[in-house]
C-alpha positions, 0 to 999 in steps of 0.5 A: 500500500502507498499513501494518498500523496503526490510524492511523500512515500511514493518511493518507499524503501522498506528495510526489515532491520537497520541501525538508523533510518536516518543513516540509511536515508543519508546513504540513498542521498549520497548514491543519488538514489532518492527522489524527494519524498522517499521514505525509508521504513523499518520495523526494527531500528536498533540504534535510533537517535534522538535529540541531545545524542539520546538513544530511541527505544522502540520494540520491533514491529510495534511502532513507526520508525521512518525517515523522509527525504525532502528538498526544502530549497525554498526555506532560508537557512535562518528560517529552518525551524519552520520545517520542524514546525511543519513536521511536528504539526503533521505528527500532532494531526495524526495523534489528534485524528486518534482522539488525542486532542491534548497531544503536544510538542515539547520543544524542540520536537518531542511528542507528549501526552499528559507529561509522557513521551509518545514520540520524537523527531530528528531532522538533519539538514544539508545546507548551502550558503542561503537555504536548505538543500536536503533534509532527512526527517526522522520520525519515531512514534510509539504506536502499539508498544506496551512496555517501556524502560522509562515511566515517562514513555507511553504509546498510542495504543496505551492511551487509546486502550486498543491496538492500532493498525500500524500500516494504515497509521503510517500511511496517514502520517505520511499524508499529514506530512505532505499536507503540512510540507506543502503548507510550508512550501506555499509560504503559510509560515505565520499559520504554521507558527500559530498552530505550533505555539498552540500545541506547544507543551507548557506554552505561556505557563510558569514551570521549572526549567534547568539552565546549566546547573541552575533551576529556575522558574520561567514562562515560554512566550514563543519560538523564533524562526531559528528555533530558539525558545523564548522564555521569560525568566525573572522578568527578562525575556531570554532566548535559548538554543537546543542544549541551553535549557531543559524542562523539569518534569 
């Protein structure tokens, strides 16, 4: 089965087991064997990567683990986080389609439901002097897995209370991804940012953060186009890059 899309997932490369779908996608790019929208899919990713160098735990055959190759040459380097917004919203679209209306994206791109992690996104960009050249969009979503090594993780099936059709759910994710990507390509960045902020974990709420070794109280007020998180700390608006601040949950 292929998704109902123009190009995302129309070239589908299935690998029963691999270390990382992002790495496999990178090899396809290097060999010039991938068209835009090519999807690398596996049922058993043994060395999945997350943000901050973390590993990604996924039980074989139970979850979505895939990478999509895109060519967002229309995205200026300074605005590259809009791609993260579009991909994150596609994942939220899928989760909400399954009834998880309160699903959120925890900056920069973890997917959360009620303070537990449902999935994550890892985007690796190749850039030229002015814009993105290629992007490998890695998406991991916990779908039917029931047991986790961390109490802070959950799955779609655990939340919904029933097993989910993995193949159909994967196809729907790709359809949502293309829709959001085309929205980005059409220049609808203001709309994407608005929806991203509305779905942002702990947006405009006062919570604890860790900055270096210091624990502070702060309020997320936005995200800039480069992806920095805008947090008001002690009455001062400060901007933080990916590894400079973290939530305390």
